[in-house]
VEXKOLVO-595854 format. One record per residue: residue in three letters; x, z, y of N, C-alpha, C, O in turn. Coordinates in steps of 0.2 Angstrom, whole numbers, always signed. Atoms other than C-alpha are relative to their C-alpha. Layout:
REM VEXKOLVO-595854
NODE resn  n_c1  n_c3  n_c2 ca_c1 ca_c3 ca_c2  c_c1  c_c3  c_c2  o_c1  o_c3  o_c2
NODE  ALA     X     Z     Y     X     Z     Y     X     Z     Y     X     Z     Y
...
//
This chain:
REM VEXKOLVO-595854
NODE resn  n_c1  n_c3  n_c2 ca_c1 ca_c3 ca_c2  c_c1  c_c3  c_c2  o_c1  o_c3  o_c2
NODE  MET    +3    +4    +6   +69   +18  +195    +4    +4    -3    +9    +6    -2
NODE  LYS    -4    -3    +7   +72   +26  +179    -3    -4    -8    -8    -7   -10
NODE  ILE    -1    +5    +6   +76   +18  +163    +0    +6    -6    +3   +11    -7
NODE  SER    +1    -2    +7   +71   +23  +145    +3    -5    -4    +2   -11    -4
NODE  TYR    -1    +7    +4   +80   +15  +133    +4    +7    -7    +6   +13    -7
NODE  SER    -3    -4    +6   +85   +22  +115    +2    -4    -7    -2    -7   -10
NODE  ILE    -4    +1    +6   +97   +18  +100    -2    +3    -8    +0    +8    -9
NODE  LYS    +1    -4    +3   +90   +22   +83    +5    -1    -7    +4    -7    -9
NODE  LEU    -5    +3    +5  +104   +21   +69    -4    +2    -7    -6    +8    -8
NODE  PRO    +1    -1    +7   +99   +19   +51    +3    +9    -2    +8   +12    +0
NODE  THR    -3    -5    +4  +101   +35   +40    +3    -2    -5    +1    -5   -10
NODE  ALA    -7    +0    +6  +119   +34   +31    -4    +2    -6    -6    +8    -5
NODE  THR    -1    -2    +8  +116   +35   +12    +6    +1    -4   +12    -2    -2
NODE  ALA    -6    -2    +2  +128   +40    +1    -1    -4    -6    -6    -4    -9
NODE  VAL    -1    +3    +6  +136   +28   -10    +3    +2    -5    +9    +3    -5
NODE  PRO    -3    -3    +5  +138   +33   -26    +8    -2    -1   +10    -7    +1
NODE  PRO    -8    +5    +0  +159   +31   -31    +0    -3    -6    -4    -1   -11
NODE  ARG    -1    +8    +3  +163   +15   -40    +3    +6    -8    +8   +11    -8
NODE  GLU    -2    -3    +6  +164   +20   -59    +7    -1    -2    +8    -7    +0
NODE  LYS    -6    +5    +2  +182   +18   -66    -1    -2    -8    -4    +2   -13
NODE  LEU    +2    +1    +6  +181    +7   -81    +8    -3    -2   +12    -6    +1
NODE  TYR    -5    +1    +5  +193    +5   -95    -2    -5    -4    -7    -5    -8
NODE  PRO    +3    +5    +2  +196   -13  -101    +2    +1    -9    +5    +5   -12
NODE  TYR    -1    +0    +8  +195   -17  -121    +0    -7    -1    -5   -11    -2
NODE  GLU    +1    +8    +0  +203   -34  -123    +1    -3    -8    +2    +0   -13
NODE  TYR    +1    +4    +7  +201   -47  -138    +2    -8    +2    +0   -10    +8
NODE  ASN    -2    +8    -3  +208   -65  -138    -6    -3    +2    -6    -8    +5
NODE  GLU    +6    +5    -1  +189   -70  -137    -5    +3    +6    -9    -1    +9
NODE  PHE    +4    -3    -6  +182   -57  -124    +4    +5    +3   +10    +6    +0
NODE  CYS    -2    -7    -3  +187   -42  -113    -8    +4    +2   -14    +2    +3
NODE  LEU    +5    -6    -3  +174   -26  -110    +3    +3    +1    +9    +5    -1
NODE  TYR    -3    -6    -2  +176   -14   -99    -6    +5    +1   -12    +3    +1
NODE  LEU    +7    -5    +3  +166    +1  -102    +3    +7    +4    +9    +8    +3
NODE  PRO    -1    -7    -3  +167   +19   -92    +2    +4    -6    +2    +2   -12
NODE  GLU    -3    -4    +5  +177   +34  -100    -5    +2    -4    -2    +1   -10
NODE  ASP    +5    -4    +6  +162   +41  -111    -2    -3    -6    -5    +0   -10
NODE  TRP    -1    +4    +5  +163   +27  -121    +5    +0    -4   +11    -1    -1
NODE  LYS    -5    -2    +5  +172   +29  -137    -1    -6    -6    -6    -9    -9
NODE  GLN    +1    +5    +5  +177   +17  -148    +0    +3    -8    +3    +7   -10
NODE  LEU    +1    -1    +8  +172   +18  -168    +4    -5    -4    +5   -11    -3
NODE  PRO    -2    +4    +6  +181   +12  -183    -4    -4    -4    -9    -1    -6
NODE  THR    +7    +5    +4  +172    -2  -192    +8    -3    -5   +13    -5    -3
NODE  PRO    -2    +4    +5  +179    -9  -209    +1    -9    +0    +5   -12    -3
NODE  GLU    -1    +6    -1  +176   -26  -203    +4    -5    +3    +3    -4    +9
NODE  GLU    -5    +3    -4  +188   -37  -197    -5    -4    +6   -11    -7    +5
NODE  ARG    +2    +6    -7  +185   -47  -177    -7    +6    +1   -11    +4    +5
NODE  THR    +8    -4    -3  +170   -32  -175    +3    +7    +3    +6   +12    +1
NODE  PHE    -1    -7    -3  +171   -19  -163    -7    +3    +1   -12    +0    +2
NODE  ASN    +5    -4    -2  +160    -5  -159    +1    +6    +4    +5   +10    +2
NODE  TRP    +0    -6    -4  +158    +9  -146    -7    +5    -1   -12    +2    -3
NODE  TYR    +4    -3    -1  +147   +23  -144    -1    +5    +8    +4    +8    +8
NODE  SER    +0    -4    -5  +143   +33  -128    -7    +6    -2   -13    +5    -2
NODE  GLU    +6    -5    +1  +134   +52  -131    -5    -1    +7   -11    -1    +6
NODE  PRO    +5    -1    -6  +128   +52  -112    -5    -6    -2   -11    -3    -4
NODE  ALA    +5    +4    -1  +118   +35  -112    -4    -1    -9    -8    -5   -11
NODE  GLN    +3    -1    +8  +114   +38  -131    -2    -9    -3    -7   -12    -5
NODE  ALA    -1    +9    +0  +120   +18  -133    +5    +0    -4    +9    +3    -5
NODE  GLY    -7    +2    +3  +130    +9  -144    +1    -9    +3    -3   -13    +6
NODE  ILE    +0    +6    -1  +138    -7  -143    +3    -2    -4    +8    +1    -7
NODE  SER    -3    +1    +5  +144   -19  -155    +2    -9    +2    -1   -14    +4
NODE  VAL    -2    +7    -3  +154   -34  -152    +3    -4    -6    +7    -1    -9
NODE  SER    -3    +2    +7  +159   -47  -167    +2    -8    +3    -1   -11    +7
NODE  ALA    -2    +7    -2  +167   -65  -167    +4    -3    -6   +10    -2    -7
NODE  ASP    -1    +4    +7  +167   -75  -184    +2    -7    +2    -2   -11    +6
NODE  PHE    -4    +7    +1  +178   -91  -184    -3    -4    -6    -2    -4   -12
NODE  TYR    +3    +6    +5  +167  -105  -192    +1    -5    +4    +1    -4   +10
NODE  GLU    +0    +5    -3  +168  -122  -189    -6    -5    -1    -8    -9    -5
NODE  VAL    +9    +3    +2  +149  -127  -186    +0    -5    +6    +0    -4   +12
NODE  PRO    +1    +7    -3  +147  -144  -181    -6    +0    +5   -11    +4    +3
NODE  GLU    +6    +0    -6  +134  -147  -166    -7    -1    -3   -12    +0    +0
NODE  SER    +5    +4    +2  +122  -155  -177    -4    +8    -3   -10   +10    -3
NODE  LYS    +2    -8    +5  +120  -137  -187    +0    +6    +6    +3   +11    +4
NODE  TRP    -1    -5    -3  +120  -126  -171    -8    +3    +0    -9    +9    -2
NODE  ALA    +9    -3    +2   +99  -125  -171    -2    +4    -5    -4    +9    -4
NODE  ASP    -1    -3    +5  +100  -121  -188    +2    +7    -1    -2   +11    -3
NODE  PHE    -5    -5    +0  +113  -107  -188    -4    +4    +5    -6   +10    +4
NODE  ALA    +2    -5    -4  +105  -100  -172    -7    +2    -3    -8    +8    -1
NODE  GLU    +6    -1    +0   +88  -100  -179    +2    +6    -7    -1   +11    -7
NODE  VAL    -2    -5    +4   +96   -90  -195    +1    +6    +0    -1   +10    -3
NODE  ASN    -3    -8    -5  +105   -76  -185    -5    +2    +3    -6    +7    +2
NODE  LEU    +4    -4    -3   +91   -73  -175    -4    +4    -6    -4   +10    -6
NODE  ASN    +5    -2    +5   +79   -71  -192    +4    +4    -1    +2   +10    +1
NODE  SER    -3    -8    +2   +92   -58  -200    +0    +3    +6    -2    +9    +4
NODE  ARG    -1    -5    -3   +94   -50  -185    -8    +3    +2    -8    +9    +4
NODE  HIS    +6    -2    -1   +76   -47  -183    -3    +3    -8    -7    +8    -8
NODE  GLN    +0    -4    +5   +74   -43  -201    +4    +6    -2    +0    +9    -5
NODE  ALA    -3    -5    +0   +87   -30  -201    -2    +3    +6    +1    +8    +7
NODE  PHE    +1    -7    -7   +80   -21  -185    -9    +1    -3   -12    +6    +0
NODE  LEU    +6    -1    +4   +62   -23  -197    +2    +6    -4    -1   +11    -4
NODE  LYS    +0    -5    +6   +71   -12  -212    +1    +6    +4    -4   +10    +3
NODE  VAL    -1    -5    -4   +79    +1  -198    -6    +4    +3    -6   +10    +4
NODE  SER    +5    -1    -6   +63    +2  -188    -4    +5    -4    -4    +6   -10
NODE  ASP    +4    -4    +2   +51   +16  -188   -10    -1    -2   -15    +2    -2
NODE  GLY    +7    +2    +0   +35    +6  -189    -1    -7    +3    +2   -12    +2
NODE  LYS    +2    +9    -4   +28    -9  -177    +7    -1    +4    +9    +4    +8
NODE  VAL    -3    +3    -4   +41   -19  -169    -2    -5    +6    -6   -10    +6
NODE  ASN    +4    +3    -7   +38   -25  -152    +6    -7    +3   +10    -5    +7
NODE  VAL    -5    +2    -3   +49   -42  -149    -1    -2    +8    -6    -5   +10
NODE  VAL    +2    +1    -8   +50   -44  -131    +4    -7    +3    +2   -10    +7
NODE  GLN    -4   +10    -1   +62   -61  -130    +3    +0    -7    +5    +3   -12
NODE  ARG    -3    +5    +6   +68   -73  -142    +2    -5    +3    -2    -7    +7
NODE  SER    +0    +5    -4   +78   -86  -136    +4    -5    -3    +9    -3    -6
NODE  VAL    -9    +6    +2   +90  -103  -140    -1    -5    +3    -6    -9    +3
NODE  LYS    -2    +6    -6   +96  -113  -127    +6    -1    +1   +11    +3    +0
NODE  PRO    -6    +2    -3  +108  -123  -121    +6    +4    +2    +3    +7    +7
NODE  TYR    -4    -3    -5  +123  -113  -114    +2    -3    +6    +5    -8    +6
NODE  SER    +0    +2    -7  +124  -116   -95    +7    -3    +2    +9    -7    +6
NODE  GLY    -8    +2    -3  +143  -119   -96    +1    -5    -5    +7    -6    -5
NODE  GLY    -2    +6    +5  +141  -134  -110    +6    +4    -7   +10    +8    -8
NODE  GLY    -3    -2    +5  +147  -133  -127    -1    +5    -6    +4    +6   -10
NODE  GLY    +4    -3    +4  +137  -122  -137    -7    +2    +2    -9    -1    +7
NODE  LEU    +4    -2    +0  +122  -114  -139    -2   +10    +3    +1   +14    +0
NODE  GLU    -1    -5    +1  +116   -97  -132    -7    +3    -4   -12    +0    -6
NODE  LEU    +6    -3    +7  +105   -84  -144    -1    +6    +4    +4    +9    +6
NODE  SER    +3    -7    -2   +95   -69  -136    -3    +4    -5    -3    +1   -11
NODE  TYR    +5    -3    +2   +84   -57  -144    +0    +9    +2    +4   +13    +2
NODE  VAL    +2    -6    -2   +76   -42  -138    -6    +4    -3   -11    +1    -2
NODE  ALA    +7    -4    +4   +64   -29  -148    +2    +8    +0    +7   +11    -1
NODE  HIS    +2    -6    +2   +58   -12  -150    -4    +4    -3   -10    +3    -2
NODE  ASP    +4    -4    +3   +51    +1  -160    -2    +6    +4    -2    +5   +10
NODE  SER    +0    -7    -4   +45   +20  -154    +6    +3    +2    +7    +6    +7
NODE  GLN    -6    -2    +1   +61   +24  -157    +9    -2    +4   +14    +2    +5
NODE  MET    -5    +3    +1   +75   +12  -154    -1    -7    +5    -6   -10    +4
NODE  THR    +0    +7    -1   +78    -4  -143    +7    -3    +0   +12    +0    +2
NODE  TYR    -5    +4    +2   +90   -18  -148    -2    -6    +6    -7    -8    +7
NODE  LEU    -1    +5    -3   +96   -31  -137    +6    -4    -2   +11    -2    -4
NODE  TYR    -4    +5    +4  +106   -46  -143    +1    -6    +4    -3   -10    +7
NODE  LEU    +0    +7    -4  +115   -60  -135    +8    -2    -6   +13    +2    -8
NODE  GLY    -4    +5    +6  +125   -73  -147    +1    -7    +3    -4   -10    +6
NODE  TYR    -4    +6    +0  +136   -89  -145    +2    -5    -7    +5    -2   -11
NODE  VAL    +2    +3    +5  +134  -103  -156    +7    -7    +3    +4   -12    +6
NODE  THR    -4    +6    -1  +151  -117  -154    +2    -3    -3    -1    -2    -8
NODE  LEU    -3    +2    +4  +161  -127  -162    +4    +4    -4    +5    +3   -10
NODE  ARG    -6    -4    +3  +174  -114  -166    -3    +7    -1    +1   +11    -3
NODE  LYS    +3    -7    +3  +163   -98  -169    -5    +2    +3    -6    -1    +8
NODE  ILE    +4    -5    -1  +150   -87  -167    +2    +9    +3    +4   +14    +0
NODE  PHE    -1    -7    -3  +151   -73  -154    -7    +4    +0   -12    +1    +1
NODE  ASN    +4    -3    +2  +139   -58  -156    +1    +7    +6    +7    +9    +7
NODE  PHE    +0    -4    -5  +135   -45  -142    -6    +4    -1   -11    +1    +0
NODE  THR    +6    -4    +0  +123   -30  -146    -1    +6    +1    +2   +10    -2
NODE  LEU    -1    -8    -3  +119   -14  -138    -8    +2    -3   -13    -2    -4
NODE  THR    +5    -4    +2  +106    -2  -145    -2    +6    +3    +2   +11    +3
NODE  CYS    +1    -6    -2   +99   +12  -137    -8    +4    -2   -12    +2    -6
NODE  GLY    +6    -2    +1   +85   +23  -136    -8    -1    +2    -8    -7    +3
NODE  ALA    +5    +2    +0   +67   +22  -134    -3    -6    +7    -6   -11    +7
NODE  ASP    +4    +0    -6   +65   +20  -116    +4    -9    +0   +10    -9    -1
NODE  THR    -1    +8    -1   +67    +0  -114    +3    -2    +9    +7    -6   +10
NODE  ALA    -4    +1    -5   +70    +0   -96    +8    +1    +1   +12    -3    +3
NODE  ALA    -6    -3    -3   +84   +10   -95    +5    -5    -6   +11    -6    -4
NODE  ALA    -3    +4    +3   +90    -1  -110    +5    -7    +4   +11    -8    +4
NODE  VAL    +1    +6    -3   +88   -17  -101    +5    +0    +6    +9    -5    +8
NODE  ASP    -2    +0    -6   +96   -10   -85    +8    +1    -3   +12    -3    +0
NODE  LEU    -5    -3    +2  +111    -3   -95    +4    -7    -3   +10    -8    -1
NODE  TYR    -1    +8    +4  +112   -23  -105    +2    -3    +6    +8    -5    +6
NODE  ASN    -3    +5    -5  +111   -31   -88    +6    +2    +4   +10    -2    +6
NODE  LYS    -5    -5    -3  +124   -18   -80    +8    -5    -7   +13    -8    -5
NODE  SER    -6    +4    +4  +136   -25   -96    +1    -7    +1    +6    -8    +4
NODE  MET    -1    +6    -2  +133   -43   -94    +2    -1    +6    +5    -7    +6
NODE  GLN    -1    +3    -7  +134   -44   -75    +8    +3    +1   +13    +0    +4
NODE  GLU    -6    -4    -2  +149   -32   -74    +4    +1    -6   +10    +0    -4
NODE  ARG    -3    -2    +5  +157   -27   -89    +2    -6    -6    +6    -3   -11
NODE  LEU    +0    +5    +8  +158   -42  -103    +1    -6    +3    -3   -10    +5
NODE  ARG    -2    +8    +0  +168   -57  -101    +2    -4    -6    +8    -3    -8
NODE  VAL    -1    +4    +6  +167   -70  -115    +4    -6    +2    +4    -8    +8
NODE  LYS    -5    +7    +1  +179   -85  -119    -5    -5    -3    -7    -3    -9
NODE  ILE    +4    +2    +1  +167   -99  -121    +3    -7    +0    +3    -9    +6
NODE  PRO    +4    +2    +8  +167  -112  -132    +6    +5    -3    +6    +6   -10
//
């Protein structure tokens, strides 16, 4: 009797090395970024800026401490998103395409979560904010015109690199 049996092993794919991340800690958040992200000075208190030359992207994080009553959260959120849209229109080179704009209750409770994503032919602008009883938290990522690359970088930042203390 002849037995023929074989096993096929999947070809191994190289696992990319895990990137080394450096923490930037503040009492309201911690942001972990690769070495190529350089912190930039800013005259504004509680505002932090970083830029990556290889990614051609910038990050701005700020926390403003205001006592915002819950009854004013929705109004504040609309003013905040409208002002971000108007600011983007001013620096835009033409038509602005708004991909997403939302205000919804924060899933962990205690506030509202704001988001705004837009692009023109030169830049992609992604924003996440929180309005709570004691603060307004803002995270902005600006990248080149490649919206898919910008969204990938934003998602990586949100899932792996940013920890926000809410409320």
